[in-house]
C-alpha positions in Angstrom: -163.1 136.0 -25.4 -159.4 135.9 -26.4 -160.0 132.3 -28.2 -163.1 133.8 -30.1 -160.9 136.7 -31.2 -158.1 134.6 -32.4 -160.7 132.3 -34.4 -162.0 135.4 -35.9 -158.5 136.6 -37.1 -157.8 133.1 -38.5 -161.1 133.1 -40.5 -160.2 136.6 -41.9 -157.0 135.6 -42.8 -158.2 132.2 -44.6 -160.8 134.1 -46.4 -158.2 136.9 -47.7 -156.1 133.6 -49.0 -158.9 132.1 -50.2 -159.7 135.3 -52.5 -155.9 135.7 -53.5 -155.7 132.0 -54.4 -159.0 132.0 -56.1 -160.7 129.2 -54.2 -164.3 128.5 -55.3 -166.9 129.6 -52.7 -169.8 128.4 -54.6 -171.4 125.6 -52.4 -172.3 122.3 -54.8 -174.2 119.4 -53.4 -173.1 115.7 -53.6 -175.7 115.0 -56.5 -174.3 117.6 -58.5 -170.8 116.3 -58.1 -171.8 112.9 -59.0 -173.9 113.6 -62.2 -170.5 115.7 -63.4 -168.4 112.9 -62.9 -170.8 110.3 -64.4 -171.3 112.7 -67.5 -167.6 113.1 -68.1 -167.1 109.1 -67.6 -169.6 108.4 -70.2 -168.5 110.9 -72.8 -164.8 110.3 -72.7 -165.4 106.6 -72.7 -167.0 106.9 -76.0 -164.3 109.0 -77.4 -161.5 107.0 -76.2 -162.7 103.9 -78.4 -163.4 106.1 -81.4 -159.8 107.7 -81.2 -157.8 104.8 -80.6 -158.9 103.3 -84.0 -158.3 106.6 -85.8 -155.2 108.0 -84.3 -153.4 105.4 -82.5 -152.7 105.2 -78.9 -150.5 108.2 -78.6 -152.5 110.7 -80.6 -155.8 109.3 -78.8 -154.3 110.1 -75.4 -153.3 113.6 -76.6 -156.5 114.4 -78.1 -158.5 113.0 -75.1 -156.8 115.5 -72.8 -158.3 118.4 -74.9 -161.8 116.7 -74.7 -161.2 115.9 -71.3 -160.9 119.6 -70.5 -164.1 120.0 -72.5 -165.9 117.4 -70.5 -165.0 119.4 -67.2 -166.7 122.5 -68.5 -169.9 120.4 -70.1 -170.6 118.6 -67.0 -169.2 120.7 -64.1 -170.6 124.1 -65.4 -173.0 123.3 -68.0 -174.5 126.9 -67.7 -171.3 128.6 -68.1 -170.6 130.9 -71.0 -167.5 128.7 -72.0 -169.6 125.7 -71.9 -172.3 126.6 -74.5 -172.4 124.8 -77.8 -171.0 127.8 -80.2 -167.8 128.1 -77.8 -167.2 124.2 -77.8 -167.8 123.6 -81.6 -166.5 126.9 -82.8 -163.6 127.1 -80.2 -162.4 123.6 -81.1 -162.7 124.0 -84.8 -161.0 127.3 -85.2 -158.3 126.2 -83.0 -157.6 123.0 -85.0 -157.6 125.0 -88.3 -155.0 127.3 -86.7 -152.8 124.4 -85.3 -152.9 122.6 -88.7 -151.8 125.7 -90.4 -149.2 126.5 -88.3 -147.7 122.9 -88.3 -147.5 123.0 -92.0 -146.1 126.3 -92.6 -143.5 125.9 -89.7 -142.9 122.2 -89.6 -141.0 120.9 -86.7 -140.7 124.3 -85.1 -141.7 124.7 -81.4 -142.5 128.4 -82.5 -145.2 126.9 -84.4 -146.8 125.3 -81.2 -146.7 128.7 -79.4 -148.1 130.4 -82.3 -151.0 128.2 -82.9 -152.1 128.6 -79.3 -151.7 132.4 -79.3 -153.6 132.8 -82.6 -156.3 130.3 -81.4 -156.9 132.4 -78.2 -157.3 135.7 -80.4 -159.8 134.3 -83.2 -161.7 132.7 -80.3 -162.0 136.0 -78.7 -163.1 137.4 -82.0 -165.4 135.0 -82.7 -167.1 135.1 -79.3 -166.1 131.5 -79.0 -163.8 131.2 -76.0 -163.3 127.7 -75.0 -160.1 127.0 -73.3 -159.6 123.4 -74.3 -159.4 125.0 -77.8 -155.9 125.9 -76.7 -155.2 122.1 -76.3 -156.5 121.3 -79.6 -154.5 123.7 -81.3 -151.5 122.5 -79.4 -152.2 118.9 -80.4 -152.4 119.7 -84.3 -148.6 120.8 -84.0 -147.0 118.3 -81.6 -149.3 115.5 -82.0 -146.8 113.3 -83.9 -146.7 111.7 -87.3 -150.5 110.3 -87.3 -152.0 113.5 -86.5 -149.8 115.5 -89.1 -150.8 112.8 -91.7 -154.5 113.7 -91.4 -153.7 117.4 -92.3 -156.8 119.3 -92.6 -158.9 116.2 -92.4 -157.9 116.2 -88.5 -160.3 119.2 -88.1 -163.4 117.3 -89.1 -162.4 113.9 -87.8 -161.7 113.8 -85.0 -162.1 117.4 -83.8 -165.6 118.5 -85.2 -166.7 114.8 -84.7 -165.6 114.6 -81.0 -167.0 118.1 -80.2 -170.5 117.0 -81.6 -170.2 113.7 -79.6 -169.4 115.7 -76.3 -172.3 118.1 -77.2 -174.8 115.4 -77.7 -173.6 113.6 -74.6 -174.0 117.1 -72.7 -177.7 117.5 -74.0 -178.6 113.9 -73.2 -177.2 113.5 -69.8 -178.0 116.8 -68.5 -181.6 116.6 -69.8 -182.4 114.1 -67.1 -182.0 116.7 -64.4 -184.3 119.7 -64.2 -181.8 122.2 -62.9 -179.1 121.2 -65.4 -180.7 121.8 -68.7 -178.1 122.1 -71.6 -177.8 124.3 -73.6 -178.4 127.1 -71.0 -181.1 128.8 -73.3 -183.2 125.5 -72.4 -182.8 125.9 -68.7 -186.0 126.8 -66.6 -185.5 129.8 -64.6 -186.1 128.9 -61.1 -186.2 132.4 -60.1 -189.1 134.5 -60.4 -187.8 138.1 -60.4 -190.0 140.8 -59.1 -190.7 143.4 -61.9 -187.9 146.0 -61.4 -188.7 149.7 -60.8 -188.1 152.3 -63.9 -185.0 153.4 -61.9 -183.5 149.6 -61.4 -184.8 148.1 -64.9 -182.0 146.4 -66.6 -182.0 146.0 -70.2 -179.8 144.1 -72.6 -178.0 147.2 -73.8 -177.1 148.1 -70.0 -175.5 144.5 -69.6 -173.4 144.8 -72.5 -172.4 148.2 -71.9 -171.3 147.0 -68.3 -169.3 144.2 -69.5 -167.5 146.5 -72.1 -166.4 148.8 -69.1 -165.1 145.8 -67.1 -162.8 145.1 -70.2 -162.1 141.4 -69.7 -164.3 138.3 -70.2 -166.8 137.3 -67.5 -168.1 133.8 -67.8 -171.8 134.5 -66.8 -174.7 134.9 -69.0 -177.3 137.7 -68.8 -180.0 135.3 -67.4 -177.6 134.0 -64.9 -176.6 137.7 -63.6 -180.2 138.8 -63.5 -181.3 135.6 -61.4 -178.2 136.1 -59.1 -179.0 139.7 -58.5 -182.7 138.8 -57.5 -181.5 136.1 -55.1 -179.0 138.5 -53.5 -181.8 141.1 -52.9 -184.0 138.1 -51.6 -181.1 137.2 -49.2 -180.4 141.0 -48.2 -184.2 141.3 -47.5 -184.1 138.0 -45.5 -181.3 139.4 -43.2 -182.5 143.0 -43.1 -183.5 144.0 -39.3 -187.3 144.5 -38.8 -188.7 147.0 -36.7 -190.3 144.4 -34.3 -186.9 143.0 -33.8 -185.5 145.9 -32.1 -185.1 145.3 -28.5 -184.2 147.3 -25.3 -180.8 147.2 -24.5 -179.6 145.7 -27.9 -176.6 147.1 -29.8 -176.9 147.6 -33.8 -174.7 148.5 -36.5 -175.0 150.5 -39.6 -172.7 148.1 -41.5 -170.8 150.8 -42.9 -166.8 150.6 -43.2 -164.1 153.0 -42.0 -165.1 156.5 -40.9 -168.6 155.8 -41.6 -168.8 153.0 -39.1 -171.3 153.5 -36.2 -172.9 151.2 -33.4 -176.1 152.3 -31.5 -177.5 151.1 -28.2 -181.1 151.2 -27.7 -181.2 152.7 -24.1 -185.1 153.0 -23.8 -188.3 152.2 -25.7 -191.9 153.7 -26.0 -193.9 150.9 -23.9 -197.0 149.2 -25.2 -196.3 150.1 -29.0 -194.7 147.8 -31.4 -194.5 150.6 -34.0 -193.4 153.2 -31.3 -190.2 155.1 -30.7 -186.7 154.1 -29.4 -184.2 156.3 -27.7 -180.6 155.3 -28.7 -177.1 156.3 -28.0 -174.0 156.0 -30.2 -171.5 153.7 -28.2 -169.1 153.4 -31.3 -167.9 155.2 -34.6 -168.9 158.6 -35.7 -170.8 160.9 -33.2 -169.9 158.6 -30.2 -171.8 159.6 -27.1 -174.7 161.2 -29.0 -178.2 160.3 -28.3 -181.2 160.3 -30.4 -184.9 159.5 -30.8 -186.2 157.5 -33.9 -189.3 155.5 -34.7 -188.7 151.8 -34.8 -189.0 151.8 -38.6 -186.6 154.7 -38.9 -184.0 152.7 -36.7 -184.5 149.6 -38.7 -183.8 151.5 -42.0 -180.5 153.0 -40.3 -179.4 149.6 -38.8 -178.1 146.6 -40.8 -177.9 144.1 -38.0 -177.5 143.6 -34.1 -173.9 143.1 -33.0 -172.1 142.1 -30.1 -168.8 143.3 -28.5 -165.7 140.7 -29.0 -162.5 142.2 -27.5 -161.6 144.7 -29.8 -164.3 144.3 -32.7 -167.8 144.1 -33.2 -169.5 141.0 -34.5 -172.9 140.1 -35.9 -174.9 138.6 -33.0 -176.1 134.9 -33.9 -179.6 134.7 -34.6 -182.3 131.7 -33.3 
């Protein structure tokens, strides 16, 4: 038991560290990873050939860094808000405009580089076109060297806009081969059939926008993705919910609350011969300890979240199956 408790503490510590470090929690299959890698490979291979002739080896390498970051978004997270066509196209173009302008107004100054990135971020925010690689595009326009500077504002059209269009075309073509990766996200087929919400639970577009404004920071999720995620969470919660017929004599059950509201009940007796009958329970942990009560199985299941078992100094969910 001591070994189990030690492993539990290690898992809790690892989870806390993972949250602090921002480790990605979403499970992704091998096929998804391979498709992402192949899409990035094809798109960047085309861009490298194009840019080498236009900008030379150094300029091509620097701009490819910007578009390489775009490739990560387009092929690794094609449904993300930061990956959509408006964000990609406008984000790169406005950043290039800012970068070229700063390079011309403050030639040879490192302040120009910092100013270009800062202004690009601000404009992308106001234009609702946040695309992180745009910051690299703005920076390239300032520190990209003579070949980039000689292009002047032509740099905005060729190669930046041209490259962005190539990347978007590649994203549409490659992701189109996979039903779950339609790009843009608006073309995606919703795989979750959400049940019609009740009047008290209905979610409107205005509600979604108002909630985001209250958060006060950018959230990389669309309204459709949020609705689908919420539906899946409810389905998973319903699947794991304790059913009246699962309640067994001698079992320990928790209400799933935290702190002072936490409680564990043990079923000490049951009404024989009736699947929908009543059970007698006693509180063995938490509030109102040692008190007893009588409930129908349905009432008890509504109170309990899961069956638990004792492990040294804590209660753990009892494995099923």
